[in-house]
C-alpha positions in Angstrom: -0.1 -0.1 0.2 1.5 3.5 -1.6 0.8 6.8 1.0 1.0 9.5 -1.3 2.7 12.4 0.4 -0.8 15.2 -0.1 -2.7 12.4 2.6 0.5 12.5 4.8 -0.2 15.8 5.3 -3.6 15.4 5.6 -4.2 13.1 8.5 -0.9 15.1 10.3 -3.2 18.1 9.7 -6.0 16.2 11.4 -4.4 15.6 14.0 -3.2 19.4 14.8 -6.5 20.2 14.4 -7.8 17.5 16.9 -4.9 18.5 19.3 -5.1 21.7 19.0 -9.5 21.5 19.7 -8.8 19.1 23.0 -6.5 22.3 23.8 -8.4 24.8 23.7 -11.9 23.4 25.3 -9.2 22.0 28.3 -8.1 25.8 28.3 -11.8 26.7 28.2 -12.3 24.8 31.3 -10.5 26.4 33.1 -11.3 29.4 32.3 -15.0 28.6 33.3 -13.8 26.3 35.9 -16.7 23.9 34.2 -16.4 20.5 33.5 -18.9 20.3 31.2 -19.1 22.7 28.7 -22.0 21.8 26.0 -24.3 19.0 26.8 -23.0 16.6 24.7 -19.4 16.8 26.2 -21.6 14.6 29.5 -25.3 14.1 28.3 -26.4 12.4 31.6 -24.4 14.9 33.6 -25.2 17.8 32.0 -29.5 16.3 32.6 -28.3 16.3 35.9 -27.0 19.7 36.3 -30.4 21.2 34.3 -32.1 19.5 37.3 -29.8 20.8 40.0 -30.4 24.1 38.4 -34.2 24.8 38.0 -34.7 22.8 41.9 -32.5 25.6 43.2 -34.3 28.4 40.6 -37.7 27.5 42.5 -36.6 27.3 45.9 -35.7 30.1 45.4 -38.8 31.4 45.0 -40.1 29.9 47.8 -36.8 32.2 49.4 -39.0 35.0 47.6 -42.2 34.0 49.2 -41.2 33.5 52.9 -39.9 37.1 52.7 -43.2 38.7 51.4 -45.0 36.4 53.8 -42.3 38.1 56.8 -43.2 41.3 55.2 -46.9 40.9 55.6 -47.1 39.2 58.8 -45.2 41.3 60.9 -47.2 44.3 59.2 -50.4 42.5 60.1 -48.5 41.8 64.0 -48.2 45.4 64.5 -51.5 46.5 63.3 -52.6 43.7 66.0 -50.5 45.0 68.3 -51.9 48.8 67.7 -55.4 47.0 68.2 -54.9 45.0 71.1 -53.2 48.2 73.4 -56.6 50.5 71.9 -58.6 47.8 73.5 -56.8 47.7 76.8 -57.3 51.2 76.9 -60.7 51.6 75.9 -61.3 48.9 78.9 -60.0 51.4 81.3 -62.4 53.9 80.3 -65.2 51.6 80.6 -64.1 50.9 84.0 -64.2 54.3 85.0 -67.3 55.3 83.6 -68.6 52.6 84.8 -68.0 54.2 88.1 -71.0 55.9 90.5 -68.8 59.1 91.1 -69.0 59.8 87.9 -71.7 61.8 86.4 -74.0 62.2 83.0 -70.8 65.4 81.7 -68.1 63.6 82.9 -69.4 60.1 81.1 -69.8 62.3 77.4 -66.3 63.3 78.2 -65.1 59.5 78.4 -67.4 58.6 75.3 -65.6 61.7 73.3 -62.3 59.8 74.2 -64.1 56.0 73.5 -64.3 57.7 69.6 -61.3 58.7 69.2 -60.4 55.5 70.4 -62.1 53.5 68.1 -61.5 55.3 64.7 -57.8 54.4 65.9 -59.3 50.5 65.4 -60.7 51.2 62.6 -57.7 52.7 60.7 -55.8 49.9 61.9 -58.1 47.6 60.1 -57.3 49.3 57.0 -54.3 49.3 57.7 -52.0 48.5 54.2 -49.1 46.6 53.0 -46.3 48.0 50.6 -48.3 47.2 47.6 -51.1 49.3 48.3 -53.2 46.7 49.5 -55.4 46.4 52.5 -54.0 43.8 54.8 -57.5 42.4 56.4 -59.5 42.7 53.2 -59.7 38.9 52.5 -59.4 38.8 48.4 -60.7 42.0 47.9 -57.0 43.6 48.5 -58.0 46.7 46.7 -61.3 47.4 48.8 -61.0 49.9 51.8 -63.0 46.7 54.1 -64.1 48.7 56.7 -66.3 51.7 56.9 -68.7 53.0 59.0 -72.9 53.1 58.4 -76.0 55.2 59.3 -77.1 55.4 63.1 -73.5 54.3 64.1 -73.0 50.8 61.9 -70.6 49.4 61.0 -69.5 47.8 57.3 -67.2 45.2 56.2 -66.7 45.4 52.2 -64.0 42.5 51.7 -64.1 38.6 52.2 -63.6 35.4 54.0 -60.1 34.6 52.3 -57.1 33.7 53.0 -54.1 34.9 51.0 -52.1 31.9 50.9 -48.3 31.2 49.8 -46.3 28.7 48.4 -42.9 28.0 50.3 -42.1 24.3 49.6 -43.1 22.0 46.6 -45.5 20.5 49.8 -45.9 23.6 52.4 -47.9 26.4 52.2 -48.3 29.2 54.9 -51.2 31.7 55.8 -49.8 35.9 54.5 -53.1 37.6 55.7 -55.7 37.1 58.1 -59.5 38.4 56.4 -61.2 41.2 59.1 -64.0 39.3 59.2 -62.4 36.7 61.3 -60.0 39.1 63.2 -63.1 41.8 63.7 -66.3 40.6 63.2 -66.5 36.8 64.1 -66.1 37.8 68.1 -68.2 35.4 70.4 -69.5 37.5 72.5 -70.5 37.8 76.6 -68.3 35.5 77.8 -68.2 33.6 74.8 -70.7 30.6 75.5 -73.8 32.5 76.9 -74.3 36.0 77.4 -77.1 37.1 80.0 -78.8 40.2 79.6 -81.6 42.4 82.0 -84.7 43.2 80.7 -85.0 47.1 80.5 -88.3 47.5 82.4 -87.1 45.6 85.6 -87.3 47.9 88.4 -85.2 46.7 91.3 -81.2 47.4 90.5 -80.2 43.9 90.3 -76.9 43.9 88.1 -76.4 40.3 86.8 -72.4 38.8 86.0 -71.2 37.7 82.7 -71.0 34.7 84.3 -68.8 31.3 83.2 -69.2 27.3 82.7 -68.4 25.0 85.6 -69.2 22.3 83.2 -69.1 22.3 79.0 -70.9 19.1 78.8 -73.6 20.1 80.5 -73.9 23.4 78.1 -77.3 22.7 75.8 -77.7 25.9 74.1 -81.0 26.5 74.6 -82.6 30.3 76.0 -82.7 30.9 79.8 -85.0 33.3 81.8 -84.1 33.8 85.5 -87.7 35.3 87.0 -88.4 36.6 89.9 -91.9 36.4 91.1 -93.8 36.9 93.9 -95.4 33.8 96.3 -98.9 33.4 96.6 -100.2 31.4 98.4 -102.7 28.9 95.7 -103.9 26.0 96.4 -104.6 22.9 93.6 -108.4 22.3 95.5 -111.5 24.3 94.6 -114.6 23.7 96.6 -118.5 24.0 96.1 -120.3 24.2 98.7 -124.2 24.3 97.8 -126.8 23.6 101.1 -130.2 22.1 99.5 -132.7 24.7 99.4 -133.6 25.8 96.4 -132.1 25.0 92.5 -129.2 26.7 91.7 -126.4 26.0 89.9 -123.0 27.2 91.6 -120.1 29.4 89.8 -116.8 30.3 90.4 -114.6 33.0 88.2 -110.7 33.9 87.9 -109.8 37.0 86.9 -106.4 37.9 86.6 -105.3 41.9 86.5 -109.5 42.2 85.7 -109.5 39.4 82.4 -111.0 36.7 83.6 -109.1 33.2 82.9 -111.1 30.6 84.1 -114.7 29.7 85.5 -115.9 26.3 86.1 -119.6 25.5 87.3 -120.9 22.8 90.3 -121.9 20.4 87.3 -118.3 20.5 86.1 -114.6 19.5 87.1 -112.8 22.0 88.8 -108.9 22.0 88.2 -107.3 20.2 91.3 -103.3 20.3 90.7 -101.0 23.5 90.2 -99.7 22.7 87.5 -103.6 22.8 85.5 -103.6 26.3 87.8 -100.6 27.2 86.2 -101.6 26.6 82.4 -104.9 28.0 82.5 -103.5 31.3 84.1 -100.9 32.0 81.3 -103.6 30.8 78.6 -104.9 34.1 79.3 -100.9 36.0 79.6 -100.7 37.6 76.8 -103.7 39.8 78.0 -103.1 40.1 81.4 -99.1 40.3 81.2 -98.7 38.2 84.0 -97.5 34.4 84.2 -97.7 32.2 86.5 -95.2 29.2 87.5 -95.4 26.1 89.6 -91.9 25.1 91.8 -93.1 22.7 94.3 -96.3 23.0 95.9 -96.0 26.6 95.5 -97.9 29.0 93.3 -95.9 32.1 91.5 -97.0 34.7 89.4 -95.2 37.7 87.7 -95.6 40.5 85.8 -94.4 39.8 82.0 -92.6 42.2 80.3 -91.4 42.9 84.5 -93.8 45.7 85.9 -93.5 48.2 89.0 -97.3 47.4 88.8 -99.3 45.6 91.3 -101.0 41.5 90.1 -104.8 42.2 91.5 -106.3 38.8 91.6 -109.8 38.5 92.0 -111.9 35.2 92.9 -115.6 35.3 92.6 -118.9 33.1 92.8 -122.7 33.2 91.4 -125.3 31.3 90.8 -126.5 31.1 94.3 -129.9 31.7 96.3 -130.1 34.6 98.8 -130.5 32.7 102.3 -129.5 29.4 101.3 -126.3 30.2 103.0 -123.8 28.5 100.0 -120.4 28.8 100.0 -117.0 28.6 97.5 -113.7 27.8 99.1 -111.2 29.7 95.9 -108.0 29.0 94.5 -106.5 31.7 96.8 -107.8 30.4 100.0 -110.6 32.9 99.5 -114.1 31.3 101.6 -117.1 33.0 99.1 -120.3 34.0 100.5 -123.3 35.2 99.8 -122.6 38.8 101.2 -119.4 38.6 100.3 -118.9 36.9 96.5 -115.9 38.1 95.6 -112.1 38.7 97.0 -109.5 40.6 95.6 -105.7 39.4 96.8 -103.2 42.3 95.8 -99.4 41.0 95.1 -97.5 44.4 95.9 -94.1 44.2 94.0 -90.9 44.2 96.7 -87.5 43.4 96.6 -87.3 39.9 95.5 -86.8 37.1 98.1 -86.6 33.8 95.5 -86.0 33.1 91.9 -86.4 30.5 89.7 -84.3 30.1 86.0 -87.2 29.0 83.4 -86.1 27.3 80.0 -87.6 28.1 76.6 -90.4 25.5 76.9 -91.4 26.8 80.4 -89.0 24.3 82.4 -88.3 25.2 85.8 -84.9 24.5 85.9 -83.7 25.2 89.3 -85.0 27.9 92.4 -84.2 28.9 95.8 -83.8 31.9 97.6 -82.1 34.9 95.9 -79.4 35.8 98.0 -76.7 39.2 97.1 -74.3 37.7 94.7 -75.0 34.2 95.0 -74.1 31.6 92.5 -77.1 30.4 90.4 -75.8 27.7 88.6 -78.0 25.4 86.4 -77.2 22.8 83.1 -73.6 24.2 83.3 -73.8 27.5 83.7 -73.3 30.1 86.5 -73.9 33.6 87.3 -74.7 35.7 90.1 -77.0 39.0 90.4 -75.8 41.6 92.8 -78.1 44.3 93.9 -81.9 44.4 95.3 -83.8 42.8 92.2 -87.9 43.3 92.6 -90.3 41.0 92.5 -91.1 40.1 88.6 -87.7 41.6 87.7 -85.9 39.8 84.8 -82.5 38.1 83.4 -82.3 35.8 80.3 -79.0 33.6 80.0 -79.0 33.2 75.7 -76.4 31.2 73.0 -73.1 33.4 72.7 -72.7 35.1 68.9 -71.1 37.1 67.0 -69.8 40.9 67.5 -67.7 43.1 65.6 -65.1 44.5 67.8 -66.8 48.1 66.6 -70.6 47.3 67.6 -69.0 46.3 71.1 -66.9 49.5 71.3 -69.5 51.9 69.4 -72.0 50.2 72.4 -70.3 52.1 75.6 -70.2 55.4 73.2 -74.1 54.4 73.0 -74.4 53.7 77.5 -72.0 55.9 78.4 -73.4 59.3 76.4 -76.3 58.6 78.0 -78.4 56.0 75.7 -79.8 53.1 77.8 -83.8 53.1 78.3 -84.8 52.0 80.6 -87.0 51.8 83.8 -84.4 51.9 86.1 -81.8 53.7 84.0 -78.7 53.5 86.6 -79.1 49.7 87.3 -78.9 49.9 83.4 -76.2 51.4 82.6 -74.3 49.3 84.7 -75.4 46.5 83.2 -75.0 47.3 80.1 -71.6 48.6 80.9 -70.3 45.1 82.4 -71.6 43.3 79.3 -69.4 46.0 77.3 -66.2 44.9 79.5 -67.2 40.9 78.5 -67.0 41.6 75.4 -64.0 44.0 74.7 -62.2 40.8 76.9 -63.5 38.5 74.1 -62.1 40.4 71.5 -58.7 41.0 73.5 -58.3 37.4 73.2 -59.2 37.0 70.0 -56.5 39.4 69.1 -54.2 38.2 71.2 -55.1 34.1 69.9 -54.3 35.7 66.4 -51.3 37.2 66.9 -50.6 33.7 69.0 -50.6 32.3 65.4 -49.0 34.8 63.7 -46.2 34.4 65.7 -46.3 31.0 65.1 -45.9 31.8 61.6 -43.1 33.5 61.7 -41.4 30.7 63.7 -42.7 28.4 61.0 -41.3 30.8 57.5 -38.1 30.9 60.1 -37.5 27.3 59.9 -38.6 27.0 56.3 -35.7 29.4 55.1 -33.5 27.8 56.6 -34.5 24.2 55.2 -34.8 25.9 51.8 -30.9 27.4 52.3 -29.7 23.9 53.6 -31.0 22.5 50.5 -30.1 25.1 48.3 -26.5 24.6 49.5 -26.9 20.8 49.5 -28.0 21.1 45.2 -25.1 23.7 44.6 -22.5 20.7 46.5 -23.9 18.2 43.9 -24.2 20.4 41.0 -20.4 20.9 41.8 -19.9 17.8 42.3 -20.8 16.7 38.2 -20.6 20.7 36.8 -17.2 22.2 38.3 -13.8 21.2 36.7 -11.3 19.6 38.6 -8.0 21.9 38.4 -5.2 19.6 39.0 -6.6 17.2 36.5 -7.0 19.9 34.3 -3.8 21.5 34.4 -2.3 17.9 33.6 -4.5 17.1 30.7 -3.4 20.5 29.7 0.4 20.1 30.2 0.3 17.0 28.6 -1.8 18.1 25.1 0.2 21.4 25.4 3.5 18.4 24.9 1.2 16.6 22.5 0.5 19.1 20.6 4.2 20.9 20.3 5.8 16.8 19.6 2.6 17.4 16.8 3.7 20.5 15.4 7.5 19.5 15.0 6.5 15.7 13.5 4.5 17.6 10.9 7.3 19.8 10.1 9.6 16.4 9.5 6.9 15.0 7.4 6.9 18.0 5.5 10.3 17.2 4.3 10.1 13.8 3.4 8.8 14.6 -0.5 10.9 12.3 -2.9 11.3 15.6 -4.4 13.3 17.2 -1.7 16.0 14.7 -3.2 16.1 14.7 -6.8 
């Protein structure tokens, strides 16, 4: 086989070019510090590097979300700190205004400051973030969430949404709370039930907000605490029809001038106190008097409460004069032909007895009233201080949601003399006590959310550290795949340089091997 001079020259040039290419690549690797310059250098390694970089970029976005969520959470924490401080000041003003040393003028001055504090609460509830969005508007970030409505009402224009940000592949964190949750969804009363006085009460009984002594017994029913008047009523009605002329005796019972029951001697009279009470209660819409049976006693009370006397009238008719007919009524009236009618007057007085009635009219408990003594029933406990009057009543109802702004407005209304009641002083104290209980629940709500914010900030910090460690791990693994081994590269560079120089020298010698050089 003969090799031409041209072939030798071409092979030498190709070898030179290949060595130059390899040397150039090694120089580029040293300049960039990367082992893989193109995917063809290491297809598997290039794919791994791409995945690593994508994971790093995604995690860096999570880190940016964490920074945003941290800023939003810290802003919300600052706003709620302001709210908490303002609530505490309003509580101080409520206690100050509730003192009997205050008068109408000083309470109006206190109300003026409470109004200013209310404006502070609204301003905090309408806080904006750096993007100009309202942080308590839910998903409606561009809409001002809270505004004053007519007649001292308040309007929420946001929604119930909670914004969330992705902080890892499988983890999201809430970045803001809706104003509805923070300021509107606050349980009133003590969180389980609310106590109220009847504005028609004539006594000076002040009811305590109460507490739950046994949560398992709570049934969510509505109860009334009533202070009725005791009566001497019995369960029997007796006719004494002396045989003489043919007549039929008839008995009639009237409450406050309204006939509630009639029966004659041919009929069957009511023979139980509960039956008599039911008969009286059928006409309570007209008489405004309600009957209660506790044990062997019948009690009566004005409904709604009133300082007016309760008049009970018993009478009989149908007799023929001179026979000596008589009737003994339920309330002990010994009715005769000459005294066929008798009126018993129940005057309103300081209460000595109470009973608790559920919404179905069942008596849950009763007892002798003692100033400040506990009244306990079905897991509930409260107390009444002062001197209630007979027929006064109080209600115990399940707690509902009440906005913080409404609570503060209720205090303003009370301080400015907006409580209209038979005994306005006692009603004022009861109203302020309710506000104090509601403010305590509101403060607890704010503290609870602030605790969540603290936990949220801890979560964000922990996740940020985890993400940073993950990024570092990815970078280290990526470095093992992508980064250049400088010692090996320098060695390769030296070998490739020597090889190139040798190839160049050999090329020069091969060029001189042409036959023409010897002719």
